[in-house]
N, C-alpha and C positions, 0 to 999 in steps of 0.2 A: 539304089542299094545303100544300105547303112554301112558305116565304117566299123572296123573291128572294135575301136574304142567305145563307140556308142553301144554296140552289142555287148561288150564286156560290162559296161556301166549298167545296162539293163539287166543282165544276168546277176550281177552283184545285188542289185535292188531286189530282184525276185527271191534270191536266196535269203536275204535279210527279212523280207516280208514273210517268207514261209517260216523262218526261225521264230519270228514273233508270234505267228499263228500257232505253232506247235507248243510254245511256252504260255500262250494265252496272255500275253503282255500287250497292253494298249500303248502304241507309240505312233507318232505321225512322222512321215517322211519330211525332212527339212530340205536336204540337198545332197548332192554328191560331194564328197570330201575333195579337198585341194591337195594334191600330192606335193605341190611346191611349199605348202605350209605344214607338211608332215602329218596331214589329217588322214584318218581312216577313210575307207572307200565310201561309206554311206553315213550320213548324219540323221538321227532321228530325235524327236522330242517326246518324252513321256508326259503323262498327265501332270506329274509333279513339277514340270518345267525343266527337269534334268535332261541333259542332252547325252545321247548314247552314240558313239562312233563305232561302227562295226567294220572291221577289216575282214574281207572275204577272200578265200583262196580255195581253189579246187584241186583235189588230189586225183590224179589219173594213174592207171597202171604204168604207162609209158609216156614220154614226151610226145610221141607220134600221136597218141590219143588226143592230147590237148590240141595239137595242130589240126587234126581231122575235125574236131568239134568246132574250132574257130572257122575253118574253111566252109564247113556245112552251114553254120549259123550265118555267115557272111554271104551265102549264096554263091561262093566262088566254085565250089564243087559239090553241088547238090546231090543227095542220095536219090536213087531211083526207087520205085516201089519195092518194098521188101528187101532192099540192099542193106548190107552191113559192111562198113569200111574197116579194113584191117591191114595196117601197114607192117605189122610185126613180121619177123623173119621166120616165124613158125608158131609152135605151141606156146601158150601162156603157162609157164611153169610156176607152180605154187602161187596162184593169184591172190589168195588171202594174205600170204606173207608180203607179197610184192606191194599190195595197196597199203598195207599197214606201215611198211617201211617208207612209202611215199608220204603218207600222213605224218609220220614222225619227222621226216625231212621238212615238210612245210611248216610243221609246228615250230621246230627249231629255228627255221629261217625267219619266220614272223616274230618270234619271241626276241630275236636279236635286235629288231628295229625299234626306233623311238616314234611315238605318235603324240600329237597334240590336237587341240581344237574341240574336245568334248569332255564332259564331266566324267563319264565312264567310257572306257574303251573295251570292246569285246572282240574276240576272234571267232570266226566261224569257218571251220574247214569243212567243206562239203566234198564227199567222195563221189567220184563217177566211176563206179565199179559194179557192172551188171552181174557179176558172179557172186557178190556178197549177200549174205543173209544175216538174220539176227544173231546166230551163233558165231559167225565169223567176225561180225562187228564187236560183239561182246568180248570175244577173245582178244581182238586187237586193242580195244579200250583198256583192258586189263594189263597189256604190255606196254602201252604208251607212257612215256616219261615227259612230263611237263618241266621245262627248264626252270630252275629255281628263281632266276631273275627275268622279269618281264613286266610290262605295264598293263596287262589285261586284268579287268575286274572279273571277267568270265570268259571261258573258252568252251566252245561247242564243237561237236562233230555231228554233221548231218548227212543223211542219205535217204534214198527212196527204197523202201522195202520191196522185195520181189513180189510178183502177183500172188503167189501161193501164201504170202504173209500179209496180204492186204493191199500191197502197192501203194502205200501212203508214205508221205514225207515224215521222217522221224529225226529226232535229235537226242543227244546225250551230252551232259555237261562234263567236261574234263576238268575244269578248274573253276 
C-alpha cells in the first residue's frame, strides 16, 4: 500500500501535468520540490531551460471531503461499487458559494507563503466539487480576489467539467 505522502505527490504531479496539457505548454518533469528548501510541490523545465515550480492545492467543499479522498486513495477505506461517501451532517447548502469560499481561502493561504528553487513559481488550485459547472466556476472566478502581495508568476484554477459539458479537465488563469 502506498503512503499518503506518495499518493499526494502523485496527485500533485498529475494535476500539474494536466495543467500543462490544457495550456499546451511543453515542460519536462524534473523532480518533486523539497519543502525544507521552501520549494513548490513540483519542479518542471521548459524547453527554454527555465524552471517552473508549481504549488498545487485542492479545494474541497469541506475538510471531511479531503479526508475521504485521502482514505480512499490510500486504500484505507475503499469505496464499494456505486458507493458515494458523505460524512457531512446533512445537505450541502449553497455548494457554489461554499467551494468558492474554500478556493479563496486556499488562494490567500498560499499567497502568504514564500517559495524558492525555481525561475517561475505558479500556483494551481484545483477544485474537487462535483456540483460545479461552467457557469458556477465563471461566477466564482469573477468574485475571487488575488492578494496584492505574492510570489506567483501565474495562478490557475482547474476543474473537471461535468459530463453534460464534456467531462474534460479545464483551467482558467486568475493572475
